[in-house]
C-alpha positions as CSV (number, residue, x, y, z in Angstrom):
1,M,0.5,-0.1,-0.2
2,V,1.1,3.4,-0.8
3,N,0.3,6.3,1.2
4,G,-0.3,9.6,-0.1
5,N,-1.9,13.4,0.1
6,N,-4.9,14.5,-1.8
7,S,-4.7,18.3,-2.9
8,N,-7.2,19.0,0.7
9,G,-4.1,17.5,2.4
10,K,-5.7,14.0,3.6
11,R,-4.1,10.8,3.8
12,V,-5.3,8.7,1.2
13,S,-4.5,5.0,0.5
14,I,-3.7,4.8,-3.3
15,S,-3.4,0.9,-4.6
16,I,-0.2,0.0,-6.0
17,G,-2.3,-1.7,-9.1
18,P,-1.3,-4.9,-10.6
19,V,1.3,-7.2,-9.0
20,S,2.9,-10.3,-10.3
21,S,3.7,-12.0,-6.6
22,L,1.1,-11.1,-3.6
23,E,3.8,-13.1,-1.3
24,E,6.9,-10.1,-2.5
25,H,3.9,-7.3,-1.0
26,V,3.9,-8.6,2.9
27,R,5.4,-7.6,5.1
28,P,6.9,-9.6,7.8
29,D,4.8,-7.4,10.7
30,W,1.9,-7.0,8.4
31,W,-1.0,-8.0,11.5
32,N,1.0,-4.6,12.8
33,K,0.0,-1.9,10.1
34,G,-3.1,-0.9,11.0
35,V,-4.9,-3.9,8.6
36,F,-7.5,-4.2,12.1
37,N,-9.1,-1.2,12.2
38,S,-12.5,0.3,11.4
39,N,-12.2,-1.4,8.0
40,Y,-11.4,-4.9,9.0
41,L,-14.7,-4.8,10.9
42,K,-16.6,-3.7,7.3
43,T,-15.0,-6.4,5.6
44,D,-15.4,-9.1,7.7
45,G,-18.3,-7.6,9.5
46,D,-20.8,-10.1,8.2
47,V,-19.2,-12.9,10.5
48,V,-16.8,-11.1,13.2
49,D,-19.6,-7.9,14.1
50,D,-22.7,-10.4,14.1
51,P,-24.5,-10.8,17.4
52,N,-26.3,-14.0,16.2
53,I,-23.1,-15.6,15.1
54,T,-21.3,-14.9,18.2
55,R,-23.8,-16.1,20.3
56,Q,-24.2,-19.8,18.0
57,E,-19.9,-20.1,18.7
58,I,-20.4,-19.5,22.2
59,D,-23.0,-21.7,22.6
60,Y,-20.6,-24.3,20.7
61,F,-17.6,-23.6,22.6
62,L,-19.4,-23.7,25.9
63,S,-20.7,-27.0,24.7
64,I,-17.8,-28.8,24.4
65,L,-15.6,-26.9,26.7
66,N,-17.3,-28.5,30.8
67,S,-16.5,-25.1,31.8
68,S,-17.9,-23.1,34.8
69,L,-19.1,-19.5,35.9
70,D,-16.2,-19.2,38.0
71,D,-13.3,-20.6,35.3
72,K,-10.8,-18.0,34.6
73,I,-10.5,-17.4,30.8
74,L,-7.8,-15.8,28.6
75,D,-9.6,-14.5,25.1
76,L,-6.1,-14.2,23.1
77,C,-5.8,-11.8,20.1
78,C,-9.9,-11.0,21.3
79,G,-10.0,-8.5,18.3
80,Q,-13.1,-6.2,19.7
81,G,-13.5,-8.9,22.5
82,R,-17.0,-10.0,20.7
83,H,-16.2,-13.9,22.3
84,S,-15.4,-12.1,26.0
85,L,-17.9,-9.8,26.4
86,E,-20.8,-12.4,25.2
87,L,-19.4,-14.7,28.1
88,T,-19.4,-12.0,30.5
89,R,-23.0,-11.6,29.4
90,R,-23.6,-14.9,30.3
91,E,-22.0,-14.5,33.7
92,Y,-18.7,-15.4,33.5
93,K,-16.9,-14.2,36.6
94,N,-12.9,-14.0,35.2
95,I,-12.4,-13.0,31.7
96,E,-10.1,-11.3,30.0
97,G,-8.5,-10.8,26.4
98,L,-5.7,-9.7,25.0
99,D,-5.1,-8.2,21.3
100,R,-2.1,-6.5,19.4
101,S,-4.9,-3.9,18.1
102,H,-4.6,-0.3,19.5
103,Y,-8.4,0.5,17.8
104,L,-10.0,-2.9,18.4
105,I,-8.9,-3.1,22.0
106,Q,-10.1,0.7,22.5
107,R,-14.1,-0.8,21.0
108,A,-13.8,-3.6,23.0
109,K,-12.9,-1.4,26.2
110,N,-16.0,1.0,25.1
111,T,-18.5,-2.0,24.2
112,A,-17.4,-3.0,27.8
113,K,-17.9,0.4,29.3
114,K,-21.2,1.2,27.9
115,D,-22.8,-2.7,28.3
116,G,-21.4,-2.3,32.0
117,L,-19.5,-5.5,32.0
118,N,-16.4,-6.2,33.9
119,I,-13.7,-7.3,32.0
120,K,-9.8,-6.6,31.5
121,F,-9.2,-5.8,28.1
122,R,-5.4,-5.6,26.8
123,E,-2.8,-5.0,24.5
124,G,0.3,-6.9,24.3
125,D,2.0,-9.7,21.8
126,A,1.0,-13.2,22.2
127,R,4.4,-14.9,21.9
128,K,5.2,-12.9,25.0
129,L,2.6,-13.0,27.7
130,S,4.6,-10.8,30.0
131,G,2.0,-9.5,32.0
132,Y,0.1,-13.0,33.3
133,Q,1.7,-15.3,35.7
134,P,2.2,-19.1,35.2
135,D,-0.6,-21.2,36.0
136,D,-3.3,-18.1,36.1
137,F,-6.1,-19.6,33.6
138,D,-8.1,-22.5,33.0
139,I,-9.2,-22.1,29.7
140,V,-7.5,-20.1,26.8
141,M,-9.0,-19.4,23.9
142,I,-7.9,-18.2,20.5
143,L,-10.6,-17.9,17.9
144,G,-12.4,-16.9,15.1
145,N,-9.0,-18.0,13.1
146,S,-6.9,-15.7,15.0
147,F,-3.5,-17.8,15.0
148,G,-0.7,-18.4,12.4
149,Y,-0.1,-14.7,11.8
150,F,3.3,-14.4,12.1
151,E,5.7,-15.4,9.7
152,T,7.4,-18.7,10.6
153,R,6.1,-21.4,12.3
154,Q,8.6,-21.3,15.4
155,D,6.3,-17.9,16.1
156,D,3.6,-19.7,16.3
157,L,4.6,-22.3,18.2
158,N,6.5,-19.7,21.0
159,V,2.4,-18.4,21.0
160,L,1.5,-21.6,22.0
161,K,4.4,-21.9,24.6
162,E,3.5,-18.7,26.4
163,V,-0.3,-20.5,26.5
164,S,0.8,-23.2,28.3
165,R,2.9,-21.6,30.4
166,V,0.3,-19.4,31.7
167,L,-2.8,-22.0,32.2
168,K,-3.3,-24.1,35.0
169,P,-2.1,-27.8,35.4
170,K,-4.9,-29.3,33.1
171,G,-6.0,-26.4,31.3
172,K,-7.4,-26.2,28.6
173,I,-6.6,-24.7,25.0
174,L,-9.8,-24.1,22.5
175,L,-7.9,-23.2,19.1
176,D,-11.2,-22.4,16.4
177,I,-8.8,-21.8,13.0
178,T,-9.3,-22.2,9.2
179,D,-8.8,-25.9,7.3
180,G,-6.1,-25.5,6.0
181,D,-6.3,-28.5,3.4
182,Y,-10.2,-27.1,2.4
183,I,-8.5,-23.4,1.4
184,K,-5.7,-25.0,-0.4
185,K,-8.6,-27.5,-2.5
186,N,-11.1,-24.7,-2.7
187,L,-9.0,-21.3,-2.8
188,R,-10.7,-18.8,-4.6
189,S,-7.5,-16.7,-6.3
190,R,-10.3,-13.7,-7.0
191,S,-13.5,-12.6,-5.9
192,W,-15.4,-9.3,-4.9
193,E,-18.6,-7.8,-3.2
194,W,-20.2,-5.2,-1.9
195,I,-20.0,-4.7,1.9
196,D,-23.0,-2.1,1.8
197,K,-24.3,0.4,-0.6
198,K,-21.3,2.6,-1.3
199,L,-18.2,0.3,-0.3
200,F,-17.1,-2.8,-2.4
201,V,-13.7,-5.1,-1.4
202,A,-11.5,-7.0,-4.5
203,R,-9.5,-9.5,-3.1
204,E,-6.5,-11.4,-4.8
205,R,-5.4,-15.0,-3.2
206,S,-2.6,-17.3,-3.9
207,L,-0.7,-19.9,-1.8
208,S,3.1,-18.9,-0.4
209,D,5.9,-20.5,-2.4
210,S,6.3,-23.0,0.7
211,G,2.8,-23.4,-0.2
212,E,2.6,-23.6,3.8
213,R,0.7,-19.7,4.2
214,L,-2.1,-18.1,2.0
215,I,-1.2,-14.4,0.5
216,S,-4.4,-12.5,0.6
217,R,-4.5,-9.0,-0.7
218,E,-7.9,-6.9,-0.2
219,V,-8.4,-3.6,-2.0
220,I,-11.2,-1.5,-0.8
221,T,-13.3,1.1,-3.0
222,H,-15.5,3.9,-1.5
223,I,-17.7,4.6,-5.1
224,E,-17.1,8.6,-3.9
225,K,-14.0,8.6,-2.6
226,G,-12.7,5.4,-4.7
227,V,-9.6,3.3,-3.2
228,I,-9.2,3.6,0.2
229,D,-7.2,0.9,1.5
230,D,-5.4,-1.6,-0.1
231,H,-3.3,-3.9,2.0
232,F,-1.6,-7.3,2.1
233,Y,-1.6,-9.8,4.9
234,A,-0.6,-13.9,5.2
235,E,-1.5,-16.6,7.2
236,R,0.0,-20.1,8.3
237,L,-2.7,-22.9,6.9
238,Y,-2.8,-25.8,9.5
239,N,-4.6,-29.1,9.1
240,E,-5.4,-31.3,11.9
241,K,-2.0,-33.7,12.2
242,G,-0.1,-30.7,11.5
243,L,-2.1,-29.0,14.1
244,Q,-1.6,-31.6,16.6
245,K,2.3,-32.2,16.0
246,L,2.7,-28.4,17.0
247,L,0.6,-28.3,20.3
248,E,2.7,-31.7,21.8
249,E,5.6,-29.8,20.8
250,A,4.2,-27.1,23.0
251,G,3.2,-29.8,26.5
252,F,-0.6,-30.4,25.7
253,S,-1.8,-33.4,25.1
254,N,-5.6,-34.9,24.8
255,F,-5.6,-33.4,21.2
256,Y,-9.5,-33.3,20.4
257,L,-11.0,-32.3,16.8
258,H,-14.6,-31.2,17.2
259,N,-16.9,-31.1,14.5
260,S,-16.1,-28.2,12.1
261,I,-18.1,-24.7,12.1
262,S,-18.9,-22.6,9.2
263,P,-21.1,-19.1,9.7
264,D,-24.4,-17.9,9.1
265,S,-23.2,-15.1,6.9
266,L,-25.8,-12.9,5.7
267,R,-24.5,-11.6,2.8
268,N,-23.6,-14.7,1.7
269,Q,-20.4,-13.9,0.1
270,D,-16.7,-14.4,0.0
271,L,-15.8,-16.3,3.6
272,G,-12.3,-16.6,2.7
273,M,-10.5,-18.3,5.6
274,M,-13.5,-18.3,7.5
275,E,-15.5,-20.2,5.7
276,K,-14.7,-23.3,6.7
277,R,-12.6,-24.4,10.8
278,L,-11.1,-26.4,12.4
279,I,-12.7,-26.5,16.3
280,V,-9.4,-28.5,18.6
281,T,-9.3,-28.6,22.2
282,S,-6.2,-30.1,24.5
283,D,-4.9,-30.2,27.8
284,I,-1.9,-29.1,29.2
285,K,0.6,-31.3,30.5
286,K,2.6,-30.1,33.3
287,E,3.1,-29.7,36.8
288,F,2.4,-26.5,39.0
289,T,4.9,-24.0,38.3
290,P,7.8,-24.1,41.6
291,R,7.0,-20.4,42.9
292,R,9.6,-18.5,43.9
293,V,9.2,-16.9,47.3
294,K,10.2,-13.0,47.1
295,K,11.1,-11.3,50.0
296,L,11.0,-7.9,49.3
297,L,13.8,-5.7,50.5
298,E,12.5,-2.7,52.7
299,T,13.3,-0.3,49.7
300,K,13.8,0.5,46.2
301,T,17.0,2.4,45.8
302,V,16.7,4.8,43.0
303,A,19.2,7.3,41.9
304,V,17.6,10.3,40.3
305,I,19.4,12.1,37.9
306,M,19.2,15.9,37.5
307,G,20.4,18.9,35.6
308,D,23.3,20.8,37.7
309,P,22.2,23.9,39.4
310,H,25.4,25.1,39.8
311,K,26.2,25.4,36.2
312,R,24.3,27.9,33.5
313,D,21.4,26.6,31.5
314,Y,21.8,26.6,27.4
315,V,18.0,27.1,27.4
316,K,16.8,29.2,30.4
317,G,19.7,30.5,31.8
318,E,20.5,30.1,35.7
319,F,19.0,28.1,37.8
320,D,16.2,30.7,40.0
321,Q,13.8,30.5,42.6
322,D,11.1,28.8,40.5
323,D,13.7,26.0,39.6
324,F,14.5,25.0,43.2
325,E,10.9,24.9,44.1
326,T,10.1,22.8,40.8
327,I,12.7,20.4,42.2
328,D,11.7,20.8,46.0
329,F,7.9,19.5,44.5
330,L,9.7,17.1,42.5
331,K,10.7,15.5,46.1
332,K,8.4,15.7,48.0
333,A,6.1,14.2,45.1
334,L,8.2,11.0,45.2
335,G,8.3,11.0,48.7
336,E,4.8,10.4,48.3
337,I,5.7,7.3,46.8
338,K,5.8,4.3,49.3
339,G,8.6,1.2,49.0
340,Y,11.6,3.8,47.2
341,N,14.5,5.1,48.5
342,F,15.8,7.9,45.7
343,V,19.1,9.2,45.7
344,Y,19.6,12.8,43.9
345,L,22.1,13.5,41.7
346,N,22.9,16.4,40.6
347,D,26.7,17.2,40.7
348,H,27.8,16.6,37.0
349,N,31.1,16.8,37.9
350,T,31.5,13.9,39.6
351,L,28.3,12.5,38.4
352,L,30.5,10.0,36.9
353,E,32.4,8.8,39.7
354,D,28.7,8.7,42.2
355,L,27.4,6.3,39.6
356,R,30.2,4.0,40.0
357,R,30.4,4.2,43.6
358,L,26.5,3.5,44.1
359,N,26.7,0.9,40.7
360,G,25.1,-2.9,42.2
361,K,23.5,-0.5,45.3
362,L,21.1,0.9,42.7
363,T,17.5,-0.8,41.4
364,Y,17.9,1.6,38.4
365,A,18.3,5.1,37.8
366,F,15.6,7.7,37.4
367,N,17.2,9.7,34.5
368,L,14.9,13.5,34.6
369,C,18.2,14.8,33.3
370,D,16.6,16.4,30.4
371,E,19.4,19.6,30.8
372,G,21.9,17.1,29.4
373,F,24.8,16.5,30.5
374,G,26.6,19.5,32.0
375,N,23.3,21.2,30.7
376,D,24.7,21.2,27.7
377,P,21.0,19.8,25.6
378,T,23.3,18.3,22.9
379,K,24.3,16.1,25.5
380,E,21.1,14.6,27.2
381,L,22.1,11.4,25.1
382,H,25.4,11.2,27.2
383,V,23.9,10.7,30.3
384,S,22.0,7.7,29.3
385,A,25.0,6.7,27.0
386,I,27.4,6.7,30.3
387,L,24.7,4.4,32.4
388,D,24.5,1.9,29.6
389,M,28.6,1.8,29.6
390,L,28.2,1.3,33.1
391,G,25.5,-1.5,33.1
392,I,22.7,0.8,35.3
393,P,19.2,0.3,34.0
394,Y,17.4,3.2,33.6
395,S,14.0,4.9,32.9
396,G,13.3,6.7,29.7
397,A,15.1,6.7,25.9
398,G,18.1,5.7,24.7
399,P,20.5,7.5,23.4
400,Q,19.8,6.3,19.9
401,C,16.4,7.8,20.3
402,L,17.5,10.6,22.0
403,A,19.5,12.0,19.1
404,H,16.7,11.2,16.8
405,C,14.2,13.1,18.4
406,Y,16.8,16.4,18.9
407,D,16.7,16.9,15.3
408,K,13.3,17.9,14.1
409,S,14.1,17.5,10.6
410,L,15.0,13.6,10.9
411,V,11.6,13.6,12.6
412,R,10.1,14.4,9.9
413,G,12.0,12.4,7.6
414,V,10.6,9.5,9.3
415,A,7.2,10.1,9.8
416,K,6.7,11.0,6.0
417,E,8.3,7.6,5.1
418,M,5.5,6.1,7.1
419,G,3.6,8.1,5.9
420,I,2.7,10.3,8.3
421,L,1.3,13.9,7.3
422,V,3.6,16.9,8.6
423,P,3.7,20.5,7.6
424,E,5.7,21.4,4.8
425,A,9.4,22.7,5.8
426,F,12.6,23.4,4.0
427,L,16.4,23.6,5.9
428,V,17.8,27.0,6.1
429,K,22.0,25.9,6.2
430,P,24.8,28.0,8.5
431,G,25.3,31.2,6.6
432,E,22.7,30.3,4.1
433,S,21.6,34.0,2.9
434,K,19.7,33.9,-0.2
435,I,16.7,32.0,1.2
436,E,13.3,31.0,-1.7
437,I,9.9,29.6,-0.8
438,P,7.4,28.4,-2.7
439,E,4.6,31.2,-3.9
440,G,1.4,31.1,-1.3
441,T,3.5,29.1,1.6
442,F,3.2,32.2,4.0
443,P,2.9,32.8,6.9
444,V,5.8,30.4,8.3
445,I,7.5,29.4,11.8
446,I,10.9,29.0,12.1
447,K,12.6,27.1,14.4
448,P,16.0,26.2,15.0
449,N,16.6,22.6,13.5
450,F,18.5,21.1,16.6
451,G,16.7,21.8,20.5
452,D,13.7,21.4,22.5
453,S,12.0,23.4,25.3
454,S,10.7,25.5,22.6
455,F,14.8,27.1,22.2
456,G,15.1,30.2,20.0
457,I,10.8,30.0,18.9
458,T,9.3,33.1,20.1
459,Q,6.4,35.4,18.7
460,H,8.7,37.2,16.2
461,S,9.1,33.8,14.8
462,V,5.9,33.4,12.9
463,V,6.6,35.5,9.7
464,N,4.1,36.6,6.7
465,N,6.5,37.8,3.6
466,P,10.0,37.1,2.4
467,D,12.0,40.0,3.9
468,Q,11.0,39.2,7.3
469,L,12.0,36.0,7.0
470,V,15.8,37.0,5.7
471,S,15.3,39.5,9.1
472,T,14.4,36.7,11.6
473,I,16.6,33.9,11.0
474,S,19.7,36.7,11.7
475,E,18.1,37.8,14.4
476,I,17.3,33.9,15.9
477,R,21.2,33.5,15.3
478,N,21.9,37.0,16.8
479,Q,19.6,36.5,20.4
480,F,20.3,33.0,20.5
481,G,23.8,32.0,19.5
482,Y,22.6,29.5,17.1
483,E,24.4,28.9,14.1
484,K,23.3,25.6,13.1
485,P,20.4,24.6,10.4
486,M,17.0,26.5,10.9
487,L,13.9,24.7,10.2
488,V,11.2,27.0,8.0
489,E,7.7,25.0,8.4
490,E,4.5,25.8,6.9
491,F,2.6,27.7,10.3
492,L,-0.4,25.7,11.0
493,Q,-3.0,27.3,12.8
494,G,-5.6,25.0,13.7
495,K,-6.3,23.3,17.6
496,D,-2.4,23.0,19.2
497,L,-2.1,19.5,20.4
498,T,-0.4,17.1,22.6
499,I,-0.9,13.1,23.2
500,G,1.2,12.0,26.8
501,I,2.3,8.3,27.0
502,I,3.6,6.2,29.9
503,G,4.2,2.8,29.7
504,N,6.0,0.3,26.8
505,L,4.7,-1.1,23.5
506,P,3.4,-3.8,23.1
507,S,1.7,-4.8,25.9
508,F,1.0,-1.9,28.7
509,Y,0.9,1.6,28.4
510,D,-2.0,3.9,29.0
511,I,-2.6,6.9,26.7
512,V,-2.7,9.4,29.2
513,G,-4.8,11.8,27.2
514,I,-4.5,14.4,24.7
515,S,-4.9,18.3,25.3
516,E,-5.0,21.8,23.2
517,D,-3.6,24.8,24.2
518,D,-5.9,26.9,25.1
519,Y,-4.9,31.0,23.1
520,S,-8.3,32.2,24.2
521,E,-6.5,34.9,26.3
522,L,-4.1,35.7,24.5
523,P,-3.6,39.5,22.4
524,S,-5.0,39.1,18.6
525,E,-2.2,40.4,17.3
526,L,-0.2,37.9,18.5
527,P,0.2,34.3,16.9
528,K,-1.0,31.4,18.5
529,I,2.3,29.7,19.7
530,C,3.6,27.9,22.7
531,G,6.8,29.0,22.4
532,Y,10.2,30.1,24.7
533,E,8.2,33.2,25.9
534,A,5.2,31.0,27.4
535,K,7.5,28.3,29.2
536,W,10.6,31.0,30.6
537,D,8.7,34.6,31.0
538,P,6.5,34.8,33.4
539,K,5.3,38.4,32.7
540,S,5.1,37.5,28.8
541,P,1.3,37.8,28.1
542,Y,2.0,34.4,26.6
543,S,2.0,33.0,30.5
544,K,-1.5,33.1,29.9
545,I,-1.7,30.2,27.9
546,K,-3.9,27.1,29.4
547,T,-4.1,23.9,28.8
548,I,-7.4,22.4,28.2
549,R,-8.7,18.8,27.3
550,A,-8.9,18.6,23.2
551,E,-12.3,18.1,22.0
552,L,-11.3,16.2,18.8
553,T,-13.9,14.0,16.3
554,S,-13.3,10.5,16.7
555,E,-11.3,10.3,13.0
556,Q,-8.6,12.3,14.7
557,K,-8.3,10.9,17.5
558,D,-7.8,7.7,16.0
559,R,-4.9,9.1,13.6
560,I,-3.4,11.1,16.5
561,I,-3.2,8.1,18.7
562,N,-2.7,5.1,16.0
563,S,-0.1,7.6,14.5
564,S,2.0,8.2,18.0
565,L,2.2,4.3,18.8
566,E,3.6,3.7,14.9
567,L,6.3,6.5,15.6
568,W,6.7,5.3,19.6
569,Q,8.0,2.1,18.3
570,R,9.7,3.4,15.2
571,L,12.0,5.8,17.2
572,D,12.2,3.2,20.3
573,F,10.6,5.8,22.7
574,R,10.4,4.3,26.3
575,D,8.5,4.6,29.8
576,Y,7.2,8.0,28.7
577,G,6.8,10.4,25.8
578,R,4.8,13.4,24.2
579,F,3.6,14.2,20.9
580,D,2.9,17.3,19.5
581,W,0.4,18.3,17.0
582,R,-1.4,21.1,14.9
583,L,-4.3,20.7,12.7
584,D,-4.2,22.5,9.4
585,S,-7.2,24.3,7.9
586,N,-9.0,21.3,6.9
587,G,-9.0,19.4,10.4
588,N,-5.9,17.2,9.7
589,P,-4.1,16.4,12.3
590,K,0.1,16.7,11.3
591,L,2.9,15.6,13.4
592,L,4.8,18.8,14.9
593,E,8.0,17.0,16.9
594,A,8.3,13.6,19.3
595,N,9.1,14.0,22.8
596,P,11.2,11.3,24.5
597,N,11.8,12.0,28.2
598,P,9.3,15.1,28.4
599,G,9.6,17.4,31.0
600,W,8.7,15.9,34.4
601,C,8.0,18.9,36.4
602,W,4.6,19.1,38.0
603,D,3.0,21.8,35.6
604,G,4.9,20.5,32.0
605,H,2.3,19.4,29.3
606,L,2.5,15.8,30.8
607,A,1.3,16.6,34.2
608,K,-1.6,18.3,32.8
609,I,-2.3,15.8,31.2
610,S,-2.6,13.5,33.6
611,K,-4.9,14.9,35.8
612,F,-7.6,15.4,33.1
613,K,-7.5,11.6,34.0
614,G,-7.5,11.8,37.6
615,I,-3.9,11.5,37.9
616,E,-2.2,13.0,40.7
617,Y,1.6,14.3,39.8
618,S,3.1,12.1,42.2
619,E,1.0,9.0,41.0
620,M,2.0,9.9,37.3
621,L,5.6,9.9,38.5
622,S,4.8,6.4,39.9
623,M,3.4,5.3,36.5
624,V,7.1,5.6,35.3
625,L,8.8,4.0,37.6
626,K,6.4,1.2,37.3
627,A,6.8,1.1,33.1
628,T,10.7,1.1,33.6
629,E,10.5,-1.4,36.3
630,Q,7.7,-3.8,33.7
631,R,10.4,-3.4,31.3
632,Y,12.8,-4.7,32.8
633,N,10.9,-7.4,33.7
634,G,10.4,-6.8,37.1
635,L,12.4,-5.1,40.1
636,L,15.7,-6.3,38.9
637,H,18.0,-5.6,42.0
638,A,14.6,-5.0,43.9
639,Y,14.2,-8.3,45.6
640,K,16.1,-11.3,47.2
641,T,14.6,-14.6,46.2
642,V,14.3,-17.8,47.4
643,V,13.5,-20.9,45.3
644,N,10.9,-23.6,47.0
645,A,8.4,-25.4,45.8
646,A,4.8,-24.9,45.4
C-alpha cells in the first residue's frame, strides 16, 4: 500500500495496481500495520461483527468446554472482544482479553463500559504474555481464525508455549482456525463483494512459494472516494495432523478435533478463511510451576539524575527560585511513593564517580536530566550512554532515540516515510542568505532544527513575507547564538495538541490523554504558539496560555493515537513520551515534534494531561517508575529470592 496526500492534505491510500507476486508485498509484521481497524470490521463484519453468529459460536464452544462460571478464561487475540463480551453477558466472572490492535481493544473497552461489563482488556503480543503469571488461567481461547499470523512456525509455537505457561495444570486450550487442507483444495484466487451501498472489496489470493501460507490482498473501494485501502496479509495454514504436532511440541496432550464450523453470513458471499474452521481442544500436561517466594527488601534504591543547578543552563540561563521550588515539588511527590529510597545526583562534575560508587547498590536510575550532561542539551544522550556503559538500568529513552528526536528534520523524514502527515518545510543551512520558498507558503514559523524546550521559538518566529524571513533568521542567530540549520515550516493555525503516553509497547501502556493549548486569552495580534516565552517568561502575555482537554472528532483522535504509537515503536521510545500535533485548515492532524523523556515538572504538559484523567503528579511519576520496572521484567535488584516448591 502506498500512502499519499490529496489536494486537501488528507492522507489517502493509493492502490499499487497489478502485482506479479502477492507474497513479495507482505510485510513480516503485516498484522501490526493498521490492518485491524474500522475497515476490517466492515469487510469481515458479516462474520466478526454479527451478534447472532457470536452467540451461536459461544453456544457451541461452551458445549465442548465443560466450563464453570468461576473459571478464569483468557480470550487471546480477542479482537474487539466479541466472545469475551458474550461470555460475560452469560455471567462468567473472570474473563480477560488481549489483542495487538489498539483500535480493536479500545472498541472492546468502550463496549464493555457502555454495557456495564467487568472485563480486563489489554494490548499485547501473543508471543510474550509478560503481564500474566504462570498457572493463571483455566482456559485459553484463540478464536475466529486468529492463529498463524506470524511469519514463522516457530512464532506460532512460541504462542502456544506462552499459553501453556499461563494455563493451570490440566487447563485447556480451545483453538478455532481455518481448515488448511480445505483452503488449499478450494482456493478462490479472485473475488469481490459489496460491503454496503457505497463500499466494495476486491480480493486476490495465492499460496506462498512454500505452500504453507495463504497470501491475501484486499482492495477496498468507495464509490465516491475511490480506493481507501489496499493491504496484503498472510496466514499459516494448518491441518489436523500439523496442528496436533505443534500442540504436542508445546506440551499439550489429549488432542481432540471437534466438528468444524462455518458461519451463517447474512451477506452470504466470500467467507474466505472463515468458511470452514477446525475446532480443537487440548489439555496442558504439566505440574504447577515452582514458585519463587519473593522477600521484598525494605526499599528500592533509585538514583534520580537531574540537571546541575551550579551550572548555567543553555536554554533558560541560571537556575532561579522557581527552578528550586520545582525540584522541591518533585522531591515531595517522590517522597509520597512508598517503597523507594531516592538518591539525588545533580553534581555533573562527580556524576560518573557517583554512579560508579553506587553501581550494584541501585535498583535503577530515574533519568530526569533533560537538560543534558553539563546542562548542555546536545549532551542529553550522554547521560543515558553513561548508564548503558556502566550497566545500570534506567528510565526513559536510550541514546539513539534521544539523538534522533533532537533533530526535527530527521523526525519529519521518518514520519513522512511512514505515511504520517507533517507540515511542509525546508532547511536553511548556516550562512545561507538567499532563501526562496514557494509562493503561497506564508505564514511560516522558523525553528532551530536542533533543540527542545521551545529554544529559539518566540512570537517573532512567525513571519508573513520573504523580507521578514531573512531578518528573523538573522535575529534568532544573534539573540540565541544559534549557528546550526533552521527549519522553516508551514505555520498551521488549527488546534495545538499534545498526546501523552506512559508505559511500553506492545503490552502495557496508557494513553494518558490529548491536550489542547488554549489561546483564548492571548492578544489577537500575537501568533498562537506555545514557544519560549510561554515556558520561560512569566511576564509575557504568553504566560496566559492554558492547557485544556482537547475536543476532537473520533477520526482525528484515532489518527493522532495510532500515528503516535507507530512513531513510538519506530523511534524506540521507552516508559513515557509526548508527541506534539497541530490541525491544518482542513482539520488534519500533522506531526510537529516527538518528545522522548518529556518535561517531568509538576506544571508541564505531561502532568497537566495526566490530571485530566485524575492522575495526580505523584501518581504520574509512580507510573513512569512502574513502566521502567516492567520493561526490565520485574524489579531487577529489588528482591532477594528464595526458590521453594509450591
